[in-house]
N, C-alpha and C positions, 0 to 999 in steps of 0.2 A: 625249366622246358625252352630248347634252343630258339624258336621260331620266338615265343614271348619275349625272351632277352634280346632279342634283335627287332624284334616293336619297341622295345622299351629304349631301346636309343634311337630308334627311328624318332619317337615323340620328343627325345631329347633336342631332338634338328628342329622340330616342326610340329607341335602338338596342338596346331591350332585347324587341323585338316579332319573332319566327319569323318575318313577310310581307315585311318587308323584305329580310331576307337572301335568303328566296326568290326576291324578286323582283331583287335583284342576281343570285343567282348563275343564274336566268332570263336576263337580261341579259347574264352571259359565257358563258353558253351556247349563244347564237342568236351570237356574236362567236367561238367555234368556241376558247374561253380555258378551257379543261377545267378546268384546273387552279383556278384561280381560281371556277370556278363550282365546283368540290368544297369550296375551300372554302369557299363562304356558306353552300351545302347544308349543311356541316358545322356553323360558327355556327348556324343555323337551329333545326338536331336539337337544339344542346345547351341551345338554349331552352325547346325544347317538342319533347321525342324524338317524339311524336307528332302531328306534323305532317305530313299523308300530302303534300300538295304537295314538301315537299323529299325527303320518302324517291323521290318518283316521279323527283325531279328526278337525285337520286344516281343513279338506276338507272339512268337517260338518261345520265348522267357515263359509267359503266362501259359504257355498251351501245355508245357513240359510241368508245369506244377499245378496242372489241372482248373486252371483257373482261366476257364472257355467263355466268359462274358469280357474281362478286358484282353483277353488274345484275341475275341473278334473287330473288336473296336481298334484294335492295332492293325488285322487283316484289312479292314475296311479300308485304312490308311492307307497302308500299302497299299492297294488296289488302285486307288484314288490318283495315287503317284505314280504305279508303273500298271497300266488297265491288263495287259495282255500277262502277265508275271504266274508263269501257273503254279508254281510252289504255292504263293498265296493262296490262289484256287482253291488247292487241294488244302490246304489246311484250316482256309476258311470254312469252306465244305467240313471238315470234321471236325472243326470244333461247335459246329451246329449239331451236329451229329451227334456227338458227347452230351449235347445237352438235347438229343432226343427230339429236335427242334427240325426233324426230318424234308418238311415243304422246303424249310429256307437251304438245306444242304445243297439237295438235287441239284441248283444250277450249276452252283460251283463244282463242285462233283464232278457233273455232265461236261463242264468247262476240262475241267482237269483229264477228262478222260479223252476228251479229244486231242490233245496235247500228246497223252501217253497211254495210248490204250493197252500197253502193254505189262502197266504197271501192276505191282501182286497183291494190289487190295481194291484198289478202284471200281470193280465190276463187282464185287463183293459187299462191298459200303452202299454201291448205289442199290443193289438187289435189298439189302436191309429197308434204307428206307422208303423204296418200290412199298416194299410188302407193311412196311406199317403205316402205307396210307392208301393202303390195299389195291394198288393197282395190280392185281398179281401176274398179267402179263410182262409187263415190262422188268416186275422182280426177276421174273424165272427167266426172262430172255437175260438180265444181268448174272443170275444164277448162273447160268450154259457158259458164259463167257468166262465169268472167275472159276469155273473148272478149266476151261484149257487154257487158263492161262495162267493159275497158280492152283491145281488140286490138291497138295498135300500143302499148304499152308491153314491155317485156323478158320480164316475165312472161306476156302476152299472147300473141308468139311463141311462146314456149315451150309454152303451152295449143295450140295453133294447131299445134306441131311432133309433142306428144304424141297429141293426139287423130288424128290422120294415120299415126302409127305405133299405134294400137292399129284404125285403120280405121275412127273414127266417122266419120258425115257431117256437118257442120256447117252 
């Protein structure tokens, strides 16, 4: 991979920069080489424990390996370092969602919804969260938004089905 080759050349010139290792982690993550990505992110964090992109990256590695509790810890640390980082809000909310901790997921998913209201998953995820804590009106509103934003996705089809079950005309 050409990008990785150039990055390794750059390491030879200056291997004490967290951003270099973070970038290598991102390349490995995109290649689904999770253990190698984690190694790069850990190296970046050993250089700079407060480097938010690597905290977020480690959270993604954990999330993609279905290790949601460690992912939550990393995403929480990422938000401590950069409270406005919308992708971390989404990832943290989705981690709680995957653990069926719907009440905990809602604030993070709602924050992300404010930043990206056209995201193809956000309304469906929020609808399911509200549905599972018996906030049916809020669930229905999110399902209707999901059907408008991304009707032909799995979440869009779920939203349509659930609205039909609730007797809500779309």
